[in-house]
C-alpha positions as CSV (number, residue, x, y, z in Angstrom):
1,M,87.2,143.9,147.3
2,T,83.8,142.9,146.0
3,H,83.0,140.9,143.0
4,P,80.4,142.1,140.5
5,Y,78.1,139.1,141.4
6,D,77.8,140.6,144.9
7,E,76.7,144.0,143.5
8,R,73.4,143.2,142.1
9,G,70.9,146.0,142.4
10,R,67.1,145.8,142.3
11,E,67.1,146.6,138.6
12,M,68.8,143.2,138.0
13,L,66.6,141.4,140.4
14,D,63.1,142.9,139.7
15,R,62.5,141.4,136.3
16,P,59.7,139.2,134.8
17,E,61.9,136.1,134.7
18,S,62.3,136.2,138.5
19,R,59.4,134.5,140.3
20,K,60.5,136.0,143.6
21,W,60.5,139.6,142.5
22,S,57.7,139.5,139.9
23,L,55.1,137.8,142.1
24,H,54.2,140.9,144.1
25,P,55.2,144.0,142.0
26,G,56.5,146.9,144.0
27,K,57.1,144.8,147.1
28,I,60.4,143.6,148.5
29,G,60.8,139.9,148.1
30,A,62.2,138.6,151.4
31,W,62.2,134.9,150.7
32,V,64.7,132.6,148.9
33,A,67.5,135.0,149.6
34,E,70.1,133.2,147.6
35,M,68.3,134.4,144.5
36,D,69.5,137.9,145.3
37,F,73.2,137.0,144.7
38,G,74.8,136.4,141.4
39,T,76.4,133.2,140.4
40,A,79.9,132.7,141.7
41,P,82.3,132.5,138.7
42,V,83.6,129.1,139.7
43,V,80.0,127.8,139.8
44,S,79.2,129.4,136.5
45,A,82.3,127.8,134.9
46,A,81.4,124.4,136.4
47,L,77.8,124.7,135.0
48,H,79.1,125.6,131.5
49,R,81.6,122.7,131.6
50,A,78.7,120.3,132.6
51,V,76.7,121.5,129.6
52,E,79.6,121.2,127.2
53,E,80.5,117.7,128.5
54,E,76.8,116.8,128.7
55,T,77.2,115.6,132.3
56,L,73.6,116.6,133.3
57,G,71.1,114.5,135.3
58,Y,71.8,112.0,138.0
59,L,75.3,111.5,139.2
60,S,77.1,108.4,138.2
61,P,78.6,106.4,141.1
62,A,82.1,107.5,139.9
63,L,81.1,111.2,139.8
64,A,79.3,111.0,143.1
65,E,82.5,109.5,144.6
66,R,84.6,112.3,143.2
67,M,82.1,114.9,144.6
68,A,82.3,113.2,148.0
69,L,86.1,113.2,148.0
70,A,86.3,116.8,146.9
71,T,83.7,117.8,149.6
72,A,85.5,116.0,152.3
73,S,88.9,117.5,151.2
74,W,87.4,121.0,151.1
75,M,85.8,120.6,154.6
76,R,89.2,119.5,156.0
77,R,91.0,122.5,154.4
78,A,88.3,125.1,155.1
79,Y,87.2,124.1,158.6
80,G,89.6,121.4,159.8
81,W,86.7,118.9,159.8
82,R,87.8,115.3,159.1
83,I,84.8,113.7,157.4
84,A,84.9,110.4,155.7
85,S,84.0,110.8,152.1
86,E,81.6,107.8,152.5
87,R,79.5,110.0,154.7
88,V,79.0,112.7,152.1
89,H,75.9,112.4,150.0
90,P,74.4,114.6,147.3
91,V,71.0,116.0,147.9
92,A,68.8,117.9,145.4
93,D,67.6,120.7,147.6
94,V,67.4,122.1,151.1
95,M,64.2,120.2,152.0
96,A,65.8,116.9,151.1
97,A,68.8,117.9,153.2
98,L,66.6,118.8,156.1
99,G,64.8,115.4,155.9
100,V,68.1,113.5,155.9
101,A,69.4,115.6,158.8
102,V,66.3,115.2,160.9
103,R,65.9,111.5,160.2
104,T,69.6,111.0,161.1
105,F,69.9,113.1,164.2
106,A,66.4,113.3,165.8
107,P,64.5,110.3,167.2
108,A,61.3,109.4,165.4
109,G,58.5,111.7,166.4
110,S,60.6,114.1,168.4
111,P,60.0,117.8,168.1
112,V,62.4,120.1,166.1
113,I,63.1,123.6,167.3
114,V,62.7,126.1,164.4
115,P,63.9,129.7,165.0
116,T,61.5,132.0,163.2
117,P,61.1,133.7,160.9
118,A,62.1,130.6,158.8
119,Y,61.8,129.3,155.3
120,M,58.1,128.7,155.2
121,P,58.3,125.0,154.2
122,F,60.3,124.1,157.4
123,L,57.1,124.8,159.4
124,T,55.0,122.4,157.4
125,Y,57.5,119.7,156.2
126,L,58.7,118.7,159.6
127,P,55.2,117.8,160.9
128,A,54.6,116.0,157.6
129,I,57.5,113.7,158.3
130,G,56.4,113.1,161.9
131,H,58.3,115.8,163.8
132,P,56.3,118.5,165.6
133,V,57.7,122.1,165.3
134,I,58.6,124.2,168.3
135,P,58.9,127.7,166.9
136,V,61.2,130.2,168.7
137,P,60.6,133.7,167.4
138,G,63.6,136.0,166.9
139,R,63.9,139.2,168.8
140,V,65.0,142.8,168.1
141,V,67.9,144.0,170.3
142,S,69.2,147.5,169.9
143,G,67.3,147.9,166.6
144,R,68.7,144.7,165.1
145,W,67.0,141.3,164.6
146,E,68.8,138.3,166.2
147,H,68.0,134.7,167.2
148,D,66.7,134.3,170.7
149,I,69.5,132.0,171.9
150,D,68.0,131.9,175.4
151,G,64.6,131.0,173.9
152,I,66.2,128.2,171.9
153,D,68.0,126.9,175.1
154,A,64.7,127.1,177.0
155,A,63.0,125.1,174.2
156,F,65.6,122.3,174.5
157,L,65.2,122.3,178.3
158,R,61.4,122.0,178.4
159,R,60.9,118.4,179.6
160,R,57.5,118.1,177.9
161,A,59.0,119.0,174.5
162,H,61.7,116.3,174.3
163,A,63.3,118.2,171.4
164,R,66.5,116.7,170.1
165,A,67.2,119.0,167.1
166,V,67.2,122.6,166.0
167,Q,66.8,123.7,162.5
168,P,69.4,126.4,161.7
169,A,68.0,129.5,159.9
């Protein structure tokens, strides 16, 4: 069973309010893919509740703690992961999350493997924070695009690269 928010056609997407679809009229926008999906009803309800309760802006410590507890609980239920809520931190966007992940898991100055094609800022942001990029192009197999897993493995194994992290696509 599909939900109506999964059934958005081009007529709903290709409108003047959408930067992605209005920037290059007549072309298919293949970036920022999450914009092609509707808003999940539970997310929409939470946003409406936040507006009604005027809980907009920065999270208070109490709300951040509730978010961390809820996230840790969900990860345990959904994936069996036992994560301490103290290790869950809100981030404002994917680039902030990438910065946190790379600073946490990759030694300073080490390269990061980026399977491509990738979200364009990954290729410029990583060098800006001191981590060279090792791009690994995807490949077409039997008419379908896929990650080059062997290429990613080879990039990790290259002694001169010293890569310690891979940026998931």
